[in-house]
N, C-alpha and C positions, 0 to 999 in steps of 0.2 A: 208518069209516075216513076219515081226512083225505085229500082229493084235491087238495092244494095244487099239485103239479106239473102235474097234468092240467088243472086250472082255469086255471093260468097259461098253459099251452100253448094252450088254447082262446082265451084273451084275445089271445095273440100272433097266432094265425091270424085271428081276427076283426078285428084291427087292420091286416091287410095290405091296402094300397090303393095302393101305389106303382105307377108305370107303368114299362114297360121303357125303359131308357136305354142306348143303344148306347155311351155313354162309360164305362159301368160293366162292359162286357164282360169286361175282365180280372179285375175283382173277382168277377164271377159264375163265371168259369172257375176262378179260384183256389179258391173255396169248393167247387166241384164236385170238383176234384182232391182236396181235403182229405177230402171225403165218401168218395170211392172208396178212398183210402188207408186211412181208418178202417174201412170195411166190409171191405176186403181183410184187414186185420189181424184183425178180429173173426172172419171166416170161417175164416182160417188157424188161429186159436186153437181153433176148434171143428171142425177137420178137414174143412172143406168148401171146394170149389174156388170161384173167383169166376167163375161163369157170367154173373152179372149183379149189380151192386151194389144193384139194386132188389129187396131181400129184406126180408121181415118178420122182424125179430130176435125177435119174440115168438111166432112161429108154433107153437112147442112148448108155449106157455102157454095157459091158458084165460082169455081176456080177455072180460069181460062188462061192457061199458059200461052205466051207468045210462041209462034212456030219455032223460033230460035231456041228458046228454053226447052221446049218439048223435044226438039231434035237432039240437043245436048244430053238430055236425060235418057232418051232412047239409045243414043250412042254409048253412054256409060253402061247401061244395062246390057247392051249387046256385047260389051267387052267382058262381062262377068257371067258367062254361061253356067258356072257352077253355083251361083247364088240361088238359094231357095226362093220360092214365090213369096214367103214371108219377108225375106231380106229385100227382095226387089220392091215389094210394097212399102216397106219401111223407108226406103230411099225416096220413092215417089211421094209418100205422105209427108216426109221431112220437107221436101221442096214445096209441096202444096201449103204446108203450114207457114213456111217462110214467106211464100208469095202472099198469103192472107195477112201476114204481119206487115209486109211492105205496102200492101194496098189499104191498110187501115181496118180490115175486117176483124183482125185479132190484135190484142195488145202486143207490143214488142217485148218479148221475154225470151228466156232460153227455150229452145224447142223441146217438146216432150220426147222427141225421138233422139235427142242429143246423145244419151248413153249408148244407143245402138250404133250411131255413126262413129262414136269413139271405139266401139268394139271392132268395127270394120277398119278404122284407121290403124288399129293395133294388129290387124291381120286376122281377126276372128271372124267367124260366121255363125249363123244360127238358123234354126228352123223350128216350126211349131209342130207338135205331135201329141195328140191325145191329152190335152190339158196341161202340156208342159212346153217349155222352150228348151231345145236341145242344142248343145254346143258340141258339134261333131260327136265323137265317142267318149268325150271327157266329162260331160256334165249334163244332167237333166234337171231342170228347175221347174217344178210344178207351180202353176199359178192359180189353179182352181182349189179353193179351200173347202173343206168339209162343211157344209151348210146346216148340219143337223143340230 
């Protein structure tokens, strides 16, 4: 099976080396808002509430990375000790989604995690905290809406 999308995703992750730039805070926030909107739409289509946008969209699929892909993912994450668990999970779930597309389990389309990968490529980072996604000390973007 051709793993074109997965390998391209690994190359993208491996190429991430930009540093956080406070001048790009609005660009980071815009992409994170886009991600939350896309994930909310995805979860709504599947009848699930948005408790957190940090959700593995392949959780119901059997994803079995080859040893080589898993080793490369592990090496990437090991090189990023400052990444939050949310960021590390987003990278892993991004590759799992691409793998599912490559294997025909999901339709080939833009990854739902694409905006988060773009944040990382621009040097940004993020973490989840009490119903919000935080971008260092520059922005807090709530994702839980008042349901009353």
